[in-house]
N, C-alpha and C positions, 0 to 999 in steps of 0.2 A: 336515792331514786330509781327505780325500779326499770329496764331494760328487758324489751319481751320481742318476739319475733314475731309474724304477720305478712301469711302469704296472700297474694294478690293478684289478679293476672290482666295485663294490660287488652284496653277494647277500643276499640274504634270507629262504631256506632254509636247515637246519642238521640236522645227523645222521649218523649210519655213512653210512648211504644216499647219502646227497647226494655226504657225500666223496668213496665208492667211484665215482657216477661221474662227478664233478670230475678224478678223477684219468684215468680210461679215459678223457677230452676230450680229457689233456696239459694237464690246469689243476692249482693246486696254493692247496687253502681254507687261508685268513688271517685273521688278527684285529687289527688297530689298535688299540691303550687309550692309554691317558695319563690322569693326573691330573686328576679333574671330570670324565671325560669317558664317555662310554656305547662302549663298545667294540663297534666295527661290523667287523662281518665280508667280505671280501675271495676273490676270487677274482685267482689269478694265471698267467698263462701261463707253460706246463713251460720250455720252452726261450726265451723272453725270462728268463726269473728266471735258469735257468743261465749264458748269455749275460754275462748281466747282473753275475751273485753271484761266477761263479769269474775273471771280468776283478780282481776285488779279489785272489788269490790267497789267502786267506785271513784279507788285513788287514780292520783295523775301515772302516769308512765312514758318513757323514751322508745319508740314503738319502732324498728329498724323491718321496714318493709323489706318484704322477699319477693320485688316482684318477675311472672316467670320465672320464674326458676332461682334467680340470681339474689343475692347480698346487695341491699346498696348501703351506697360508700357514707350517705348521708340518713342521722335520724329524722325521725316523726314522731307531731305531736298529735293529737285528734285538735279537731275543733271544731268542728259541727257534725253532731249524728241528730238528722230528723228523723219525728218517726210518726206512724199515721195516730193520727188526735182519735179516734175512734180504735182501732183493734190492739193499738202499741208497738205494730211493728217496723220496723229501722224502714225508712226509704229511705237515706243518701249519706252518704258517711266525709263529709271534707278531713282530707290532713293536711299537714303544711311542713314540708322541711323546713329544717332550723341550724343557725349554726354552733356548736359550744361554743364559740369567742364573742357569741354578740346574746346579748339581752333581752329578755322573751317575757313581754305580756303575755298573762293568760288567769283564764281561775282554777280557784284549790279550792278541796271541799271540805268543809267543818264539820270536825269526827268528832262527841262530846264522852265524856266519860267517866261512869258510874251514876249518880243517883246522888242528886240535889239534898245534902241536912237538910234547908231549910223544906222540900217537900218529903224527904221521908220522916222527920221528924218532929215537922208544924205545919202540915198539911197545905204549902204552899206552890203557886200555882209557877212553872217552870213554862219561859219566852225564851223560846229556839226563833228569832229573827234572822240572820244570818245562817242559809246553809252553805257560801262560798263566799270567797274572800280575793282577787284582786290580787299577786302580785306581779314585781318585775324584777328579774334576775334573770343569771345564767343557768344554763340548761342542766346542768346537774347540781345544784342549787334548790332546785324544784323539791319543795316538798311535797313526799306522796298524798298527805292530806295535814291539818291545818288543829294538833288533837290537843285540846280543852278538859284536862280534869274539875269536871262539876263538885265534887263531891263536897267539895268547903264552902260551898254558895250559901246563904245563910238566908231567909227574907229580906229582900234590901238591896243584898248583895249583885253585882253585875263582871261580868268581862264586855270590856272594849276593847277595840283593834287597838289602841296607843298600852294597851298590858300586853300585849303578843311580843315575847322576841322570837326573834328565829336569822341567827347570824348571816349577812351577802341577802336576805330578801330583804325590799323593800313594797310594803304593805302601798296599795293607790289606796284603797276604801278613805273616807272620814277617819282620823285616829278616834273622834271623839264619840262615831258612835257604836252602839250596844249589839253585843252577839247574843249572848243570851243574860240572861238577869230571874233573879225568883223576886216574883211576888208575893204578898198577902194571902187568903184564901177568902173567896169571896164571902158578904155578911148577906144570908139569905132572910126574908121573913117566914117563919112556917109555924106549923103548929105542932106539937109534942102531944103527946099521953099524959105524961104525968105532969105536962106545963102550962103557961094559960096561952091562950090561943095569941098566933101574932108573935110567940117571943124569937129574938132574934141569935143563928148561931151558926157559926160556922161552916159555910160547907166544905165536906171533906172533900179534898181531891188526891187521885187517885197517884199511887205514886211513880214519879217516870220512872223507865229503864234506858239505856243505853238505847236500846236500837227507837223505843221509840218516847219519848221528852211529848212531855203535854205543850201545844203550842198554840198562842190564841195571839199570833200576828202575821199571818199567812196575807192577808191585802197588801204588808209594809212589803215584805220581802219579794212580792209577786210585782208591784210599780219600781220594786229595783232591780228585778229581772227586765221588765222594759225600757227603763232607762242605760242599763249595760246594750241590749240588743240592736238599741239606737244610735248607740257611742261606738257598734262595731259596723254597724250599717255605711259610716261616716265616715271611715276610718279607709 
């Protein structure tokens, strides 16, 4: 598990007006909280955060906050990053202090490696349903990402939650949920120059890449994210 250092400064003022002024000054309002602690309001330089956070490529990391120039004795994780729905700019960051001897529940991104055989050689369509998975484990056991090699997948093959094996990590999603699978190409009616009108042919699907596999299950992923948000609100 990576550990990174991030600089922050305490702030005493709060409110929408203060937040707008901070963002205009290229700073991000933030808060760090923990069990038995009073939440501490912070501000972080926008460029500094982007330089550190983007280097993670979406993976998890333990964060050592250096507040007012002093290293924290406690490590933290990012619990939430709020973005502007239009511009995409970061509006607010929530950090949570964690104890290294207590298990923590958090989401870990799923990373696909390679191109599925069924996509590359048989024009299959890749369905990537779960972009992240919820886990429970000790902080030093948190995977940076859940990596799945999809190269062996042929048409009809799938990877489920129960197929994953990460020592000392408990997966909280239903073990029967499908993370990624390959389905047969769609059959469409089309007219070909040398054939009869209405001849049925297989619609060729573009080969999936590691960065952009073809996805046709966005709705299910969005519904799952809504359910997770509801659970977090209830906690």
